[in-house]
MILUM-896764 format. One record per atom (N, C-alpha, C): residue in one letter; residue number from 1; x, y, z. Coordinates in steps of 0.05 Angstrom, whole numbers, plus 5000, padded with zeros to 4 digits. Each point is the difference from the previous one (the first is absolute). Layout:
<pts>
<pt><residuo>A</residuo><num>NUM</num><u>X</u><v>Y</v><w>Z</w></pt>
...
</pts>
This chain:
<pts>
<pt><residuo>M</residuo><num>1</num><u>8248</u><v>7174</v><w>6512</w></pt>
<pt><residuo>M</residuo><num>1</num><u>5021</u><v>5019</v><w>4992</w></pt>
<pt><residuo>M</residuo><num>1</num><u>5019</u><v>5006</v><w>5023</w></pt>
<pt><residuo>A</residuo><num>2</num><u>4992</u><v>4994</v><w>5024</w></pt>
<pt><residuo>A</residuo><num>2</num><u>5018</u><v>5005</v><w>5023</w></pt>
<pt><residuo>A</residuo><num>2</num><u>5024</u><v>4981</v><w>4999</w></pt>
<pt><residuo>R</residuo><num>3</num><u>4998</u><v>4978</v><w>4986</w></pt>
<pt><residuo>R</residuo><num>3</num><u>5022</u><v>4980</v><w>4999</w></pt>
<pt><residuo>R</residuo><num>3</num><u>5017</u><v>5001</v><w>4975</w></pt>
<pt><residuo>I</residuo><num>4</num><u>4994</u><v>5018</v><w>4982</w></pt>
<pt><residuo>I</residuo><num>4</num><u>5015</u><v>5001</v><w>4975</w></pt>
<pt><residuo>I</residuo><num>4</num><u>5016</u><v>5026</v><w>4999</w></pt>
<pt><residuo>S</residuo><num>5</num><u>5025</u><v>4998</v><w>4991</w></pt>
<pt><residuo>S</residuo><num>5</num><u>5017</u><v>5023</v><w>4999</w></pt>
<pt><residuo>S</residuo><num>5</num><u>4996</u><v>5014</v><w>4973</w></pt>
<pt><residuo>S</residuo><num>6</num><u>5009</u><v>5025</v><w>4999</w></pt>
<pt><residuo>S</residuo><num>6</num><u>4999</u><v>5015</v><w>4975</w></pt>
<pt><residuo>S</residuo><num>6</num><u>5017</u><v>4987</v><w>4979</w></pt>
<pt><residuo>A</residuo><num>7</num><u>5022</u><v>4987</v><w>5008</w></pt>
<pt><residuo>A</residuo><num>7</num><u>5017</u><v>4986</v><w>4981</w></pt>
<pt><residuo>A</residuo><num>7</num><u>4985</u><v>4977</v><w>4987</w></pt>
<pt><residuo>E</residuo><num>8</num><u>4985</u><v>4985</v><w>5016</w></pt>
<pt><residuo>E</residuo><num>8</num><u>4984</u><v>4978</v><w>4989</w></pt>
<pt><residuo>E</residuo><num>8</num><u>4979</u><v>5010</v><w>4981</w></pt>
<pt><residuo>I</residuo><num>9</num><u>4987</u><v>5022</v><w>5007</w></pt>
<pt><residuo>I</residuo><num>9</num><u>4980</u><v>5011</v><w>4982</w></pt>
<pt><residuo>I</residuo><num>9</num><u>5013</u><v>5008</v><w>4974</w></pt>
<pt><residuo>T</residuo><num>10</num><u>5023</u><v>5012</v><w>5002</w></pt>
<pt><residuo>T</residuo><num>10</num><u>5015</u><v>5008</v><w>4976</w></pt>
<pt><residuo>T</residuo><num>10</num><u>5006</u><v>4975</v><w>4982</w></pt>
<pt><residuo>E</residuo><num>11</num><u>5008</u><v>4979</v><w>5013</w></pt>
<pt><residuo>E</residuo><num>11</num><u>5006</u><v>4975</v><w>4985</w></pt>
<pt><residuo>E</residuo><num>11</num><u>4975</u><v>4989</v><w>4986</w></pt>
<pt><residuo>W</residuo><num>12</num><u>4977</u><v>5001</v><w>5014</w></pt>
<pt><residuo>W</residuo><num>12</num><u>4975</u><v>4991</v><w>4988</w></pt>
<pt><residuo>W</residuo><num>12</num><u>4993</u><v>5018</v><w>4976</w></pt>
<pt><residuo>M</residuo><num>13</num><u>5004</u><v>5026</v><w>5003</w></pt>
<pt><residuo>M</residuo><num>13</num><u>4994</u><v>5019</v><w>4978</w></pt>
<pt><residuo>M</residuo><num>13</num><u>5017</u><v>4993</v><w>4976</w></pt>
<pt><residuo>A</residuo><num>14</num><u>5026</u><v>4995</v><w>5004</w></pt>
<pt><residuo>A</residuo><num>14</num><u>5018</u><v>4993</v><w>4979</w></pt>
<pt><residuo>A</residuo><num>14</num><u>4992</u><v>4974</v><w>4987</w></pt>
<pt><residuo>F</residuo><num>15</num><u>4993</u><v>4980</v><w>5016</w></pt>
<pt><residuo>F</residuo><num>15</num><u>4991</u><v>4974</v><w>4990</w></pt>
<pt><residuo>F</residuo><num>15</num><u>4975</u><v>5003</v><w>4983</w></pt>
<pt><residuo>A</residuo><num>16</num><u>4981</u><v>5016</v><w>5009</w></pt>
<pt><residuo>A</residuo><num>16</num><u>4975</u><v>5004</v><w>4984</w></pt>
<pt><residuo>A</residuo><num>16</num><u>5006</u><v>5013</v><w>4974</w></pt>
<pt><residuo>A</residuo><num>17</num><u>5021</u><v>5017</v><w>4998</w></pt>
<pt><residuo>A</residuo><num>17</num><u>5007</u><v>5013</v><w>4975</w></pt>
<pt><residuo>A</residuo><num>17</num><u>5011</u><v>4979</v><w>4980</w></pt>
<pt><residuo>L</residuo><num>18</num><u>5013</u><v>4980</v><w>5010</w></pt>
<pt><residuo>L</residuo><num>18</num><u>5012</u><v>4979</v><w>4983</w></pt>
<pt><residuo>L</residuo><num>18</num><u>4980</u><v>4977</v><w>4994</w></pt>
<pt><residuo>E</residuo><num>19</num><u>4985</u><v>4992</v><w>5020</w></pt>
<pt><residuo>E</residuo><num>19</num><u>4981</u><v>4978</v><w>4999</w></pt>
<pt><residuo>E</residuo><num>19</num><u>4973</u><v>5009</v><w>5011</w></pt>
<pt><residuo>P</residuo><num>20</num><u>4984</u><v>5012</v><w>4983</w></pt>
<pt><residuo>P</residuo><num>20</num><u>4974</u><v>5010</v><w>5010</w></pt>
<pt><residuo>P</residuo><num>20</num><u>4983</u><v>4978</v><w>5013</w></pt>
<pt><residuo>F</residuo><num>21</num><u>4986</u><v>5008</v><w>5021</w></pt>
<pt><residuo>F</residuo><num>21</num><u>4982</u><v>4981</v><w>5013</w></pt>
<pt><residuo>F</residuo><num>21</num><u>4975</u><v>5015</v><w>5007</w></pt>
<pt><residuo>G</residuo><num>22</num><u>4979</u><v>4986</v><w>5009</w></pt>
<pt><residuo>G</residuo><num>22</num><u>4976</u><v>5014</v><w>5007</w></pt>
<pt><residuo>G</residuo><num>22</num><u>4982</u><v>5005</v><w>4976</w></pt>
<pt><residuo>S</residuo><num>23</num><u>4983</u><v>5020</v><w>5002</w></pt>
<pt><residuo>S</residuo><num>23</num><u>4980</u><v>5005</v><w>4979</w></pt>
<pt><residuo>S</residuo><num>23</num><u>5012</u><v>5005</v><w>4973</w></pt>
<pt><residuo>E</residuo><num>24</num><u>5023</u><v>5014</v><w>4998</w></pt>
<pt><residuo>E</residuo><num>24</num><u>5011</u><v>5005</v><w>4974</w></pt>
<pt><residuo>E</residuo><num>24</num><u>5009</u><v>4975</v><w>4986</w></pt>
<pt><residuo>A</residuo><num>25</num><u>5010</u><v>4981</v><w>5015</w></pt>
<pt><residuo>A</residuo><num>25</num><u>5010</u><v>4975</v><w>4988</w></pt>
<pt><residuo>A</residuo><num>25</num><u>4976</u><v>4983</v><w>4991</w></pt>
<pt><residuo>N</residuo><num>26</num><u>4976</u><v>5004</v><w>5011</w></pt>
<pt><residuo>N</residuo><num>26</num><u>4977</u><v>4984</v><w>4992</w></pt>
<pt><residuo>N</residuo><num>26</num><u>4991</u><v>5007</v><w>4972</w></pt>
<pt><residuo>Y</residuo><num>27</num><u>5007</u><v>5023</v><w>4990</w></pt>
<pt><residuo>Y</residuo><num>27</num><u>4991</u><v>5007</v><w>4973</w></pt>
<pt><residuo>Y</residuo><num>27</num><u>5011</u><v>4982</v><w>4978</w></pt>
<pt><residuo>I</residuo><num>28</num><u>5023</u><v>4987</v><w>5005</w></pt>
<pt><residuo>I</residuo><num>28</num><u>5012</u><v>4983</v><w>4980</w></pt>
<pt><residuo>I</residuo><num>28</num><u>4982</u><v>4977</v><w>4993</w></pt>
<pt><residuo>G</residuo><num>29</num><u>4987</u><v>4988</v><w>5020</w></pt>
<pt><residuo>G</residuo><num>29</num><u>4981</u><v>4978</v><w>4994</w></pt>
<pt><residuo>G</residuo><num>29</num><u>4977</u><v>5008</v><w>4983</w></pt>
<pt><residuo>H</residuo><num>30</num><u>4989</u><v>5024</v><w>5005</w></pt>
<pt><residuo>H</residuo><num>30</num><u>4978</u><v>5010</v><w>4984</w></pt>
<pt><residuo>H</residuo><num>30</num><u>5010</u><v>5006</v><w>4972</w></pt>
<pt><residuo>A</residuo><num>31</num><u>5024</u><v>5011</v><w>4997</w></pt>
<pt><residuo>A</residuo><num>31</num><u>5011</u><v>5006</v><w>4974</w></pt>
<pt><residuo>A</residuo><num>31</num><u>5004</u><v>4975</v><w>4984</w></pt>
<pt><residuo>I</residuo><num>32</num><u>5009</u><v>4978</v><w>5013</w></pt>
<pt><residuo>I</residuo><num>32</num><u>5004</u><v>4975</v><w>4986</w></pt>
<pt><residuo>I</residuo><num>32</num><u>4973</u><v>4989</v><w>4989</w></pt>
<pt><residuo>T</residuo><num>33</num><u>4980</u><v>5001</v><w>5018</w></pt>
<pt><residuo>T</residuo><num>33</num><u>4973</u><v>4991</v><w>4992</w></pt>
<pt><residuo>T</residuo><num>33</num><u>4989</u><v>5017</v><w>4977</w></pt>
<pt><residuo>A</residuo><num>34</num><u>5002</u><v>5026</v><w>5002</w></pt>
<pt><residuo>A</residuo><num>34</num><u>4990</u><v>5018</v><w>4979</w></pt>
<pt><residuo>A</residuo><num>34</num><u>5014</u><v>4996</v><w>4974</w></pt>
<pt><residuo>S</residuo><num>35</num><u>5026</u><v>4996</v><w>5000</w></pt>
<pt><residuo>S</residuo><num>35</num><u>5015</u><v>4996</v><w>4975</w></pt>
<pt><residuo>S</residuo><num>35</num><u>4993</u><v>4973</v><w>4988</w></pt>
<pt><residuo>T</residuo><num>36</num><u>4995</u><v>4980</v><w>5017</w></pt>
<pt><residuo>T</residuo><num>36</num><u>4992</u><v>4974</v><w>4989</w></pt>
<pt><residuo>T</residuo><num>36</num><u>4973</u><v>5001</v><w>4987</w></pt>
<pt><residuo>V</residuo><num>37</num><u>4981</u><v>5013</v><w>5012</w></pt>
<pt><residuo>V</residuo><num>37</num><u>4973</u><v>5003</v><w>4989</w></pt>
<pt><residuo>V</residuo><num>37</num><u>5002</u><v>5016</v><w>4974</w></pt>
<pt><residuo>A</residuo><num>38</num><u>5015</u><v>5022</v><w>5000</w></pt>
<pt><residuo>A</residuo><num>38</num><u>5002</u><v>5016</v><w>4976</w></pt>
<pt><residuo>A</residuo><num>38</num><u>5013</u><v>4985</v><w>4977</w></pt>
<pt><residuo>N</residuo><num>39</num><u>5021</u><v>4985</v><w>5007</w></pt>
<pt><residuo>N</residuo><num>39</num><u>5015</u><v>4985</v><w>4979</w></pt>
<pt><residuo>N</residuo><num>39</num><u>4984</u><v>4977</v><w>4988</w></pt>
<pt><residuo>V</residuo><num>40</num><u>4984</u><v>4987</v><w>5017</w></pt>
<pt><residuo>V</residuo><num>40</num><u>4983</u><v>4978</v><w>4990</w></pt>
<pt><residuo>V</residuo><num>40</num><u>4979</u><v>5011</v><w>4981</w></pt>
<pt><residuo>N</residuo><num>41</num><u>4991</u><v>5024</v><w>5005</w></pt>
<pt><residuo>N</residuo><num>41</num><u>4979</u><v>5012</v><w>4984</w></pt>
<pt><residuo>N</residuo><num>41</num><u>5009</u><v>5020</v><w>4979</w></pt>
<pt><residuo>R</residuo><num>42</num><u>5026</u><v>5002</v><w>4996</w></pt>
<pt><residuo>R</residuo><num>42</num><u>5010</u><v>5019</v><w>4980</w></pt>
<pt><residuo>R</residuo><num>42</num><u>4994</u><v>4991</v><w>4972</w></pt>
<pt><residuo>G</residuo><num>43</num><u>4999</u><v>5018</v><w>4982</w></pt>
<pt><residuo>G</residuo><num>43</num><u>4994</u><v>4994</v><w>4972</w></pt>
<pt><residuo>G</residuo><num>43</num><u>5024</u><v>4986</v><w>4987</w></pt>
<pt><residuo>K</residuo><num>44</num><u>4993</u><v>4985</v><w>4980</w></pt>
<pt><residuo>K</residuo><num>44</num><u>5021</u><v>4986</v><w>4984</w></pt>
<pt><residuo>K</residuo><num>44</num><u>5020</u><v>5020</v><w>4989</w></pt>
<pt><residuo>G</residuo><num>45</num><u>5025</u><v>4994</v><w>5002</w></pt>
<pt><residuo>G</residuo><num>45</num><u>5021</u><v>5018</v><w>4990</w></pt>
<pt><residuo>G</residuo><num>45</num><u>5007</u><v>5023</v><w>5017</w></pt>
<pt><residuo>R</residuo><num>46</num><u>4987</u><v>5003</v><w>5023</w></pt>
<pt><residuo>R</residuo><num>46</num><u>5006</u><v>5023</v><w>5018</w></pt>
<pt><residuo>R</residuo><num>46</num><u>5021</u><v>4991</v><w>5019</w></pt>
<pt><residuo>R</residuo><num>47</num><u>5017</u><v>5018</v><w>5008</w></pt>
<pt><residuo>R</residuo><num>47</num><u>5023</u><v>4994</v><w>5018</w></pt>
<pt><residuo>R</residuo><num>47</num><u>4989</u><v>4992</v><w>5028</w></pt>
<pt><residuo>A</residuo><num>48</num><u>5016</u><v>4983</v><w>5013</w></pt>
<pt><residuo>A</residuo><num>48</num><u>4993</u><v>4992</v><w>5028</w></pt>
<pt><residuo>A</residuo><num>48</num><u>5006</u><v>5024</v><w>5018</w></pt>
<pt><residuo>L</residuo><num>49</num><u>4983</u><v>5004</v><w>5019</w></pt>
<pt><residuo>L</residuo><num>49</num><u>5003</u><v>5021</v><w>5020</w></pt>
<pt><residuo>L</residuo><num>49</num><u>5017</u><v>4990</v><w>5023</w></pt>
<pt><residuo>K</residuo><num>50</num><u>5017</u><v>5017</v><w>5011</w></pt>
<pt><residuo>K</residuo><num>50</num><u>5018</u><v>4993</v><w>5022</w></pt>
<pt><residuo>K</residuo><num>50</num><u>4987</u><v>5006</v><w>5027</w></pt>
<pt><residuo>V</residuo><num>51</num><u>5009</u><v>4984</v><w>5020</w></pt>
<pt><residuo>V</residuo><num>51</num><u>4989</u><v>5004</v><w>5027</w></pt>
<pt><residuo>V</residuo><num>51</num><u>5004</u><v>5028</v><w>5009</w></pt>
<pt><residuo>D</residuo><num>52</num><u>5023</u><v>5012</v><w>4995</w></pt>
<pt><residuo>D</residuo><num>52</num><u>5005</u><v>5027</v><w>5011</w></pt>
<pt><residuo>D</residuo><num>52</num><u>4982</u><v>5021</v><w>4988</w></pt>
<pt><residuo>E</residuo><num>53</num><u>4987</u><v>4994</v><w>4977</w></pt>
<pt><residuo>E</residuo><num>53</num><u>4980</u><v>5019</v><w>4989</w></pt>
<pt><residuo>E</residuo><num>53</num><u>4975</u><v>5001</v><w>5016</w></pt>
<pt><residuo>F</residuo><num>54</num><u>4996</u><v>4982</v><w>5018</w></pt>
<pt><residuo>F</residuo><num>54</num><u>4976</u><v>4999</v><w>5017</w></pt>
<pt><residuo>F</residuo><num>54</num><u>5006</u><v>5008</v><w>5029</w></pt>
<pt><residuo>M</residuo><num>55</num><u>5025</u><v>5007</v><w>5005</w></pt>
<pt><residuo>M</residuo><num>55</num><u>5007</u><v>5009</v><w>5027</w></pt>
<pt><residuo>M</residuo><num>55</num><u>4993</u><v>5030</v><w>5003</w></pt>
<pt><residuo>P</residuo><num>56</num><u>4988</u><v>5007</v><w>5023</w></pt>
<pt><residuo>P</residuo><num>56</num><u>4994</u><v>5029</v><w>5004</w></pt>
<pt><residuo>P</residuo><num>56</num><u>5026</u><v>5016</v><w>5001</w></pt>
<pt><residuo>K</residuo><num>57</num><u>4999</u><v>5023</v><w>4990</w></pt>
<pt><residuo>K</residuo><num>57</num><u>5023</u><v>5018</v><w>5000</w></pt>
<pt><residuo>K</residuo><num>57</num><u>4996</u><v>5021</v><w>5021</w></pt>
<pt><residuo>F</residuo><num>58</num><u>5017</u><v>4998</v><w>5021</w></pt>
<pt><residuo>F</residuo><num>58</num><u>4999</u><v>5019</v><w>5022</w></pt>
<pt><residuo>F</residuo><num>58</num><u>5022</u><v>5021</v><w>4995</w></pt>
<pt><residuo>E</residuo><num>59</num><u>4996</u><v>5024</v><w>5011</w></pt>
<pt><residuo>E</residuo><num>59</num><u>5020</u><v>5020</v><w>4995</w></pt>
<pt><residuo>E</residuo><num>59</num><u>5026</u><v>4992</v><w>5013</w></pt>
<pt><residuo>K</residuo><num>60</num><u>5021</u><v>5005</v><w>4986</w></pt>
<pt><residuo>K</residuo><num>60</num><u>5027</u><v>4993</v><w>5010</w></pt>
<pt><residuo>K</residuo><num>60</num><u>5009</u><v>5020</v><w>5021</w></pt>
<pt><residuo>K</residuo><num>61</num><u>5011</u><v>4990</v><w>5021</w></pt>
<pt><residuo>K</residuo><num>61</num><u>5011</u><v>5017</v><w>5021</w></pt>
<pt><residuo>K</residuo><num>61</num><u>5030</u><v>5003</v><w>4995</w></pt>
<pt><residuo>A</residuo><num>62</num><u>5010</u><v>5024</v><w>5005</w></pt>
<pt><residuo>A</residuo><num>62</num><u>5029</u><v>5004</v><w>4998</w></pt>
<pt><residuo>A</residuo><num>62</num><u>5015</u><v>4982</v><w>5020</w></pt>
<pt><residuo>A</residuo><num>63</num><u>5023</u><v>4990</v><w>4992</w></pt>
<pt><residuo>A</residuo><num>63</num><u>5016</u><v>4983</v><w>5018</w></pt>
<pt><residuo>A</residuo><num>63</num><u>5009</u><v>5017</v><w>5024</w></pt>
<pt><residuo>Q</residuo><num>64</num><u>4998</u><v>4988</v><w>5023</w></pt>
<pt><residuo>Q</residuo><num>64</num><u>5008</u><v>5013</v><w>5024</w></pt>
<pt><residuo>Q</residuo><num>64</num><u>5029</u><v>4993</v><w>5007</w></pt>
<pt><residuo>S</residuo><num>65</num><u>5013</u><v>5019</v><w>5012</w></pt>
<pt><residuo>S</residuo><num>65</num><u>5027</u><v>4995</v><w>5010</w></pt>
<pt><residuo>S</residuo><num>65</num><u>4998</u><v>4983</v><w>5026</w></pt>
<pt><residuo>V</residuo><num>66</num><u>5022</u><v>4989</v><w>5008</w></pt>
<pt><residuo>V</residuo><num>66</num><u>5000</u><v>4985</v><w>5025</w></pt>
<pt><residuo>V</residuo><num>66</num><u>4992</u><v>5018</v><w>5024</w></pt>
<pt><residuo>D</residuo><num>67</num><u>5010</u><v>5025</v><w>5000</w></pt>
<pt><residuo>D</residuo><num>67</num><u>4993</u><v>5019</v><w>5021</w></pt>
<pt><residuo>D</residuo><num>67</num><u>4970</u><v>5005</v><w>5001</w></pt>
<pt><residuo>E</residuo><num>68</num><u>4988</u><v>5004</v><w>4976</w></pt>
<pt><residuo>E</residuo><num>68</num><u>4971</u><v>5005</v><w>4998</w></pt>
<pt><residuo>E</residuo><num>68</num><u>4985</u><v>4976</v><w>5011</w></pt>
<pt><residuo>M</residuo><num>69</num><u>5009</u><v>4976</v><w>4992</w></pt>
<pt><residuo>M</residuo><num>69</num><u>4986</u><v>4975</v><w>5010</w></pt>
<pt><residuo>M</residuo><num>69</num><u>5002</u><v>4998</v><w>5030</w></pt>
<pt><residuo>M</residuo><num>70</num><u>5024</u><v>5006</v><w>5011</w></pt>
<pt><residuo>M</residuo><num>70</num><u>5003</u><v>4999</v><w>5029</w></pt>
<pt><residuo>M</residuo><num>70</num><u>4982</u><v>5020</v><w>5014</w></pt>
<pt><residuo>Q</residuo><num>71</num><u>4997</u><v>5024</v><w>4988</w></pt>
<pt><residuo>Q</residuo><num>71</num><u>4983</u><v>5020</v><w>5012</w></pt>
<pt><residuo>Q</residuo><num>71</num><u>4971</u><v>4992</v><w>5000</w></pt>
<pt><residuo>V</residuo><num>72</num><u>4991</u><v>4988</v><w>4978</w></pt>
<pt><residuo>V</residuo><num>72</num><u>4972</u><v>4990</v><w>4999</w></pt>
<pt><residuo>V</residuo><num>72</num><u>4996</u><v>4977</v><w>5020</w></pt>
<pt><residuo>A</residuo><num>73</num><u>5019</u><v>4982</v><w>5002</w></pt>
<pt><residuo>A</residuo><num>73</num><u>4998</u><v>4978</v><w>5019</w></pt>
<pt><residuo>A</residuo><num>73</num><u>4999</u><v>5010</v><w>5028</w></pt>
<pt><residuo>Q</residuo><num>74</num><u>5017</u><v>5020</v><w>5006</w></pt>
<pt><residuo>Q</residuo><num>74</num><u>5000</u><v>5012</v><w>5027</w></pt>
<pt><residuo>Q</residuo><num>74</num><u>4973</u><v>5013</v><w>5007</w></pt>
<pt><residuo>M</residuo><num>75</num><u>4989</u><v>5015</v><w>4981</w></pt>
<pt><residuo>M</residuo><num>75</num><u>4975</u><v>5013</v><w>5004</w></pt>
<pt><residuo>M</residuo><num>75</num><u>4977</u><v>4979</v><w>5004</w></pt>
<pt><residuo>L</residuo><num>76</num><u>5001</u><v>4979</v><w>4984</w></pt>
<pt><residuo>L</residuo><num>76</num><u>4980</u><v>4979</v><w>5003</w></pt>
<pt><residuo>L</residuo><num>76</num><u>5002</u><v>4986</v><w>5027</w></pt>
<pt><residuo>T</residuo><num>77</num><u>5024</u><v>4994</v><w>5008</w></pt>
<pt><residuo>T</residuo><num>77</num><u>5005</u><v>4987</v><w>5025</w></pt>
<pt><residuo>T</residuo><num>77</num><u>4989</u><v>5016</v><w>5023</w></pt>
<pt><residuo>I</residuo><num>78</num><u>5008</u><v>5025</v><w>5001</w></pt>
<pt><residuo>I</residuo><num>78</num><u>4991</u><v>5018</v><w>5022</w></pt>
<pt><residuo>I</residuo><num>78</num><u>4970</u><v>5005</v><w>4998</w></pt>
<pt><residuo>G</residuo><num>79</num><u>4990</u><v>5005</v><w>4976</w></pt>
<pt><residuo>G</residuo><num>79</num><u>4972</u><v>5006</v><w>4997</w></pt>
<pt><residuo>G</residuo><num>79</num><u>4982</u><v>4977</v><w>5007</w></pt>
<pt><residuo>L</residuo><num>80</num><u>5010</u><v>4976</v><w>4998</w></pt>
<pt><residuo>L</residuo><num>80</num><u>4984</u><v>4976</v><w>5007</w></pt>
<pt><residuo>L</residuo><num>80</num><u>5006</u><v>4990</v><w>5028</w></pt>
<pt><residuo>G</residuo><num>81</num><u>5014</u><v>5016</v><w>5016</w></pt>
<pt><residuo>G</residuo><num>81</num><u>5005</u><v>4993</v><w>5027</w></pt>
<pt><residuo>G</residuo><num>81</num><u>5024</u><v>4982</v><w>5005</w></pt>
<pt><residuo>G</residuo><num>82</num><u>5017</u><v>4997</v><w>4980</w></pt>
<pt><residuo>G</residuo><num>82</num><u>5023</u><v>4983</v><w>5002</w></pt>
<pt><residuo>G</residuo><num>82</num><u>5023</u><v>5015</v><w>5014</w></pt>
<pt><residuo>K</residuo><num>83</num><u>5022</u><v>4987</v><w>5003</w></pt>
<pt><residuo>K</residuo><num>83</num><u>5023</u><v>5012</v><w>5013</w></pt>
<pt><residuo>K</residuo><num>83</num><u>5024</u><v>4998</v><w>4982</w></pt>
<pt><residuo>D</residuo><num>84</num><u>5015</u><v>5021</v><w>4997</w></pt>
<pt><residuo>D</residuo><num>84</num><u>5024</u><v>5000</v><w>4983</w></pt>
<pt><residuo>D</residuo><num>84</num><u>5023</u><v>4988</v><w>5016</w></pt>
<pt><residuo>L</residuo><num>85</num><u>5006</u><v>4975</v><w>4995</w></pt>
<pt><residuo>L</residuo><num>85</num><u>5020</u><v>4985</v><w>5016</w></pt>
<pt><residuo>L</residuo><num>85</num><u>5029</u><v>5009</v><w>4993</w></pt>
<pt><residuo>R</residuo><num>86</num><u>5003</u><v>5014</v><w>4978</w></pt>
<pt><residuo>R</residuo><num>86</num><u>5027</u><v>5009</v><w>4993</w></pt>
<pt><residuo>R</residuo><num>86</num><u>5011</u><v>5019</v><w>5022</w></pt>
<pt><residuo>K</residuo><num>87</num><u>4983</u><v>5016</v><w>5012</w></pt>
<pt><residuo>K</residuo><num>87</num><u>5009</u><v>5019</v><w>5020</w></pt>
<pt><residuo>K</residuo><num>87</num><u>5011</u><v>4986</v><w>5025</w></pt>
<pt><residuo>E</residuo><num>88</num><u>4988</u><v>4977</v><w>5006</w></pt>
<pt><residuo>E</residuo><num>88</num><u>5009</u><v>4985</v><w>5024</w></pt>
<pt><residuo>E</residuo><num>88</num><u>5028</u><v>4988</v><w>4994</w></pt>
<pt><residuo>N</residuo><num>89</num><u>5004</u><v>4991</v><w>4975</w></pt>
<pt><residuo>N</residuo><num>89</num><u>5025</u><v>4986</v><w>4994</w></pt>
<pt><residuo>N</residuo><num>89</num><u>5023</u><v>5019</v><w>4993</w></pt>
<pt><residuo>N</residuo><num>90</num><u>4993</u><v>5025</v><w>4993</w></pt>
<pt><residuo>N</residuo><num>90</num><u>5020</u><v>5019</v><w>4991</w></pt>
<pt><residuo>N</residuo><num>90</num><u>5005</u><v>5023</v><w>5019</w></pt>
<pt><residuo>G</residuo><num>91</num><u>4994</u><v>4996</v><w>5025</w></pt>
<pt><residuo>G</residuo><num>91</num><u>5006</u><v>5020</v><w>5020</w></pt>
<pt><residuo>G</residuo><num>91</num><u>4978</u><v>5018</v><w>5006</w></pt>
</pts>
């Protein structure tokens, strides 16, 4: 964390919001498997189940403003021993 700026953390947070990675993204594979098993074993005449019906539903978080994201990134950077490089570049 000492080598990453708060701006870079903010970029990673924004990227994760668009393209999830890590443990949350792993659920899609399990959902595909579960829907396949369920659909192979569904009764005749029953509708096919969709993959998204097997995805866990986590509580939705309110969208953050850019200022809120920057504040979180700054707190994470400082809290994890990093350095806010913006202060060096902006006087």
